[in-house]
C-alpha positions in Angstrom: -45.1 -48.6 -15.2 -43.8 -46.2 -12.5 -45.7 -46.5 -9.2 -46.7 -43.9 -6.6 -45.2 -41.0 -8.5 -41.6 -41.8 -7.4 -40.5 -43.1 -10.8 -40.0 -46.7 -9.5 -41.5 -49.9 -10.9 -40.8 -53.6 -10.9 -39.7 -55.6 -13.9 -38.2 -59.0 -14.5 -39.5 -62.6 -14.7 -40.4 -62.6 -11.0 -41.1 -58.9 -10.8 -38.2 -58.5 -8.4 -36.0 -55.9 -10.1 -36.6 -52.2 -9.4 -36.3 -49.8 -12.3 -36.1 -46.0 -12.3 -38.1 -44.1 -15.0 -37.8 -40.3 -14.8 -37.1 -37.2 -16.8 -34.1 -35.0 -15.8 -33.4 -31.7 -17.7 -35.7 -32.8 -20.5 -34.1 -36.2 -21.0 -35.7 -39.5 -20.0 -33.7 -42.1 -18.0 -34.7 -45.8 -17.6 -32.2 -47.6 -15.4 -32.2 -50.7 -13.3 -31.9 -50.0 -9.6 -31.5 -53.3 -7.8 -32.8 -56.8 -7.3 -34.7 -58.2 -4.3 -34.6 -54.9 -2.3 -37.3 -52.9 -0.6 -38.9 -49.8 -2.1 -37.3 -47.7 0.6 -33.8 -48.8 -0.3 -34.6 -48.4 -4.0 -35.8 -44.9 -3.4 -32.6 -44.0 -1.7 -30.6 -45.4 -4.6 -32.6 -43.3 -7.0 -31.9 -40.1 -5.1 -28.1 -40.9 -5.4 -28.4 -41.6 -9.1 -30.4 -38.4 -9.7 -27.7 -36.4 -8.1 -25.0 -38.1 -10.1 -26.8 -37.5 -13.3 -27.3 -33.8 -12.5 -23.5 -33.5 -11.8 -22.6 -35.5 -14.9 -20.9 -38.1 -12.7 -23.0 -41.1 -13.6 -21.4 -41.9 -16.9 -24.6 -41.1 -18.7 -26.3 -37.9 -19.9 -24.6 -34.7 -20.6 -21.4 -34.0 -18.7 -20.3 -30.6 -17.4 -17.2 -29.1 -18.8 -14.5 -29.2 -16.2 -12.5 -26.0 -17.0 -9.0 -25.6 -15.9 -8.2 -22.8 -13.5 -6.0 -21.0 -16.0 -8.6 -21.1 -18.8 -11.3 -19.8 -16.4 -8.9 -17.1 -15.2 -8.3 -15.8 -18.7 -12.0 -15.7 -19.5 -12.8 -14.1 -16.2 -10.2 -11.4 -16.7 -11.5 -10.7 -20.2 -15.0 -10.3 -18.7 -13.6 -8.1 -15.9 -11.7 -5.8 -18.2 -14.9 -4.7 -20.0 -17.2 -4.9 -17.0 -15.1 -3.2 -14.2 -13.1 0.0 -13.7 -9.4 -0.1 -14.7 -8.3 0.1 -11.1 -10.5 -2.8 -10.2 -9.3 -4.8 -13.1 -5.6 -4.3 -12.1 -6.5 -5.4 -8.6 -8.1 -8.6 -9.9 -5.2 -9.2 -12.1 -2.7 -9.0 -9.2 -4.8 -11.3 -7.0 -5.2 -13.9 -9.8 -1.4 -13.8 -10.3 -0.9 -14.9 -6.7 -3.8 -17.4 -6.9 -2.1 -19.0 -9.9 0.9 -19.9 -7.7 -1.4 -22.3 -5.8 -3.9 -23.4 -8.4 -2.1 -23.5 -11.7 -2.5 -26.9 -13.5 -5.7 -27.7 -11.5 -9.2 -28.0 -12.8 -12.0 -26.0 -11.1 -13.5 -29.2 -9.8 -10.2 -30.1 -8.1 -10.0 -27.0 -6.1 -11.5 -27.9 -2.7 -12.0 -25.8 0.5 -8.9 -27.5 2.0 -6.7 -26.4 -0.9 -8.1 -22.9 -0.7 -7.4 -22.9 3.1 -3.8 -24.0 2.3 -3.3 -21.0 0.0 -4.7 -18.7 2.7 -2.2 -20.1 5.3 0.7 -19.9 2.9 0.0 -16.2 2.3 -0.3 -15.6 6.0 3.1 -17.1 6.6 4.4 -14.6 4.0 2.9 -11.8 6.1 0.1 -11.0 3.7 -3.0 -11.8 5.8 -5.1 -8.9 4.5 -4.0 -9.5 1.0 -5.0 -13.1 1.3 -8.6 -12.0 2.1 -8.6 -9.9 -1.1 -7.4 -12.9 -3.1 -10.0 -15.2 -1.7 -12.7 -12.6 -2.5 -11.5 -12.6 -6.1 -11.4 -16.4 -6.2 -15.0 -16.6 -4.9 -16.1 -14.2 -7.7 -14.3 -16.3 -10.3 -16.1 -19.4 -9.2 -19.4 -17.6 -9.3 -18.6 -16.4 -12.8 -17.7 -20.0 -13.9 -20.9 -21.3 -12.4 -23.0 -18.8 -14.4 -21.1 -19.8 -17.6 -21.9 -23.4 -16.9 -18.2 -24.4 -16.5 -18.6 -25.4 -12.8 -21.5 -27.1 -11.1 -20.3 -27.7 -7.6 -20.4 -25.6 -4.4 -18.1 -22.6 -4.4 -15.1 -23.9 -2.4 -14.4 -20.4 -1.0 -17.7 -20.3 0.9 -16.5 -22.5 3.7 -13.2 -20.8 4.2 -13.1 -18.2 7.0 -11.3 -15.0 6.2 -8.6 -13.5 8.5 -10.0 -10.8 10.9 -8.9 -7.3 9.8 -8.4 -4.8 12.6 -9.8 -1.4 11.9 -6.9 1.0 11.4 -6.8 4.5 12.7 -8.0 7.1 10.3 -5.1 9.2 9.0 -5.9 12.8 8.1 -4.0 16.0 7.7 -4.1 18.8 10.2 -4.0 22.4 8.9 -0.2 22.7 9.4 0.4 19.4 7.5 -1.9 20.6 4.7 0.1 23.8 4.4 3.4 21.9 4.3 2.2 19.6 1.5 0.6 22.4 -0.6 3.9 24.4 -0.5 5.8 21.4 -2.0 3.5 21.2 -5.0 3.3 23.1 -8.3 0.2 23.7 -10.3 -2.1 22.0 -11.2 -1.3 19.4 -8.5 -1.4 22.1 -5.9 -5.0 22.8 -6.7 -5.9 19.1 -7.1 -4.7 18.5 -3.5 -6.7 21.5 -2.2 -9.8 20.3 -4.0 -9.2 16.8 -2.6 -9.1 18.1 0.9 -11.9 20.6 0.7 -14.3 18.7 -1.6 -13.5 15.1 -0.7 -13.4 13.8 -4.2 -11.6 10.5 -5.0 -8.4 11.7 -6.7 -7.9 9.0 -9.3 -11.4 8.4 -10.5 -13.2 11.6 -9.8 -10.4 14.3 -9.7 -8.3 13.4 -12.7 -11.4 13.1 -14.9 -12.9 16.5 -13.9 -13.7 18.8 -16.8 -14.2 22.5 -16.6 -17.9 21.9 -17.5 -18.2 20.1 -14.2 -17.2 23.2 -12.2 -19.6 26.2 -11.9 -17.5 29.0 -10.5 -20.4 31.4 -10.4 -22.7 29.1 -8.4 -19.7 27.7 -6.5 -20.5 24.0 -7.3 -18.4 21.0 -8.3 -20.2 18.2 -10.0 -19.0 14.6 -10.0 -20.5 12.7 -12.9 -22.2 9.3 -12.2 -19.8 7.6 -14.7 -16.8 8.4 -12.5 -18.4 8.1 -9.1 -17.8 4.9 -7.2 -21.4 4.5 -6.2 -22.6 5.3 -9.7 -24.5 8.4 -8.6 -24.0 12.0 -9.6 -23.4 14.4 -6.8 -22.8 18.2 -6.3 -20.3 19.5 -3.8 -20.4 23.2 -2.7 -17.0 25.0 -3.2 -15.8 26.7 0.0 -13.7 29.8 -0.2 -10.4 27.9 -0.3 -11.4 25.5 -3.1 -13.1 28.2 -5.1 -10.1 30.6 -5.0 -7.7 27.8 -6.1 -9.9 26.9 -9.0 -10.4 30.5 -10.1 -6.6 30.9 -10.2 -6.2 27.6 -12.1 -8.9 28.5 -14.6 -6.8 31.5 -15.8 -4.2 29.0 -17.0 -6.7 26.5 -18.5 -5.7 25.2 -21.9 -8.3 22.4 -22.5 -11.4 20.7 -21.4 -9.8 18.9 -18.5 -9.1 20.7 -15.2 -5.8 19.0 -14.3 -3.5 18.8 -17.3 0.2 18.5 -18.0 1.5 19.6 -21.4 -2.0 19.8 -22.7 -2.8 16.2 -21.7 -4.7 15.2 -18.6 -3.0 13.5 -15.8 -3.5 9.7 -15.7 -1.9 9.3 -12.3 -0.1 11.4 -9.7 1.2 8.9 -7.1 4.9 9.4 -7.8 4.7 13.1 -7.7 2.5 13.0 -4.6 4.8 10.7 -2.8 7.9 12.9 -3.6 6.0 16.0 -2.3 5.1 14.1 0.9 8.7 13.1 1.4 9.9 16.7 1.0 7.1 17.9 3.4 8.2 15.1 5.9 4.8 13.6 6.0 4.4 9.9 6.8 1.7 7.4 5.9 0.0 9.9 3.6 -1.6 8.7 0.3 -3.9 10.6 -2.0 -6.8 8.9 -0.3 -5.8 10.6 3.0 -7.1 13.8 1.4 -10.6 12.3 1.3 -10.2 11.2 4.9 -9.2 14.8 5.8 -12.4 16.2 4.2 -14.7 13.8 6.1 -12.8 14.2 9.4 -13.0 17.9 9.3 -16.7 17.8 8.4 -17.4 15.7 11.4 -15.3 17.7 13.8 -17.0 20.9 12.6 -20.4 19.4 13.7 -21.8 18.1 10.4 -24.1 15.1 10.8 -23.0 11.8 9.4 -25.8 11.7 6.7 -24.5 15.0 5.3 -21.0 13.7 5.3 -22.3 10.6 3.4 -24.0 12.7 0.8 -21.1 15.1 0.2 -18.5 12.3 0.0 -20.6 9.9 -2.1 -20.6 6.9 0.2 -23.3 4.5 -0.6 -23.2 2.8 2.8 -23.5 4.9 6.0 -21.4 2.3 7.7 -18.4 3.6 5.7 -18.8 7.0 7.4 -19.1 5.7 10.9 -15.3 5.4 11.1 -15.2 9.2 11.5 -17.8 9.4 14.2 -15.3 9.1 17.1 -13.6 12.4 15.9 -16.5 14.4 17.3 -16.5 13.4 21.0 -19.2 16.0 21.8 -21.8 14.8 19.3 -23.1 12.0 21.6 -23.3 14.3 24.6 -25.1 16.9 22.5 -27.6 14.4 21.2 -28.4 13.2 24.8 -28.6 16.8 26.1 -31.1 17.6 23.3 -33.6 15.2 24.9 -33.6 17.2 28.1 -33.9 20.5 26.2 -36.7 19.5 24.0 -38.5 17.4 26.6 -38.1 19.1 30.0 -39.4 16.9 32.9 -42.3 18.1 35.0 -40.5 17.6 38.4 -41.2 19.3 41.7 -38.5 21.6 43.2 -35.6 20.0 45.1 -36.8 21.4 48.4 -40.2 19.8 48.0 -38.7 16.4 46.9 -36.4 16.4 49.9 -39.3 17.2 52.3 -41.4 14.4 50.8 -38.4 12.1 50.6 -39.3 11.2 47.0 -39.7 12.6 43.5 -43.1 14.1 42.9 -44.1 14.3 39.3 -47.0 16.6 38.5 -50.0 15.2 36.7 
């Protein structure tokens, strides 16, 4: 019988053979461990055998399925397509296409940290260091998914691979003169879409192109972003300033359907090509639709709005995402420090008295 609760006992004619007797995942295992060895050594062997059984490497017990990378990729993409936004799915699809160049034909169990590191270095040599980081992030998510599905039982090989450092790039935003040049190159409804993007800070693709007139209250001057289209999954209301309100009032007079931004009675699905052509005509460089959102946040900060207000209006879930704009208001730190002196004036003796005493005299 097992002795001391460690699942070990002696058998054989001379009671010199150690046996293991234990239950793992609901199944009982009785195995010989060794002959003429100490209990300490037998216990170490048992630990190794237990691990092998759990991993399905002992030749006994149920074995884990060792899925191929390609099979896991297809299942992961199917899951992602129904669980993520279309733009996220396309990004995953692009990353997995690159990952297939390194891992096609391999099983998940055969993808080691060294092989992942090799893929990272190959992409770096191609000048795609930042993109390599995105690919490794997707690969890590794929392995986590495979683990949940029971297709992979090892340690995620991406965990031990260090990502490339990514320098924080300067925030690009439009000044009023650049805004004017861009707007002049656009026709309706894209003209109003750009104005709303700059003055309301909405995400053009997910929040702007899905706007319905029911989301805009021209009387109360409010624009509502529904939770279903917000990146952080939370509904928010944005006040319409004079510029955005007037543009929407004008566009409302031409409305032909439920969606705000339509072309030939169908809502826009994307505007990137038209936007890029307008930027080229306006001679604007390094400007994407997302720059409109940067412009909104930058102007708020430069006008004196606190970062928490910027976060709420822009729908950022993490305040850290808003901190990139803090440097645009060089006076806000000085004002914060000065506020201490204004609200908490020190009780200090006049200068002449301090000089006569040779020290600062603080009244009781």
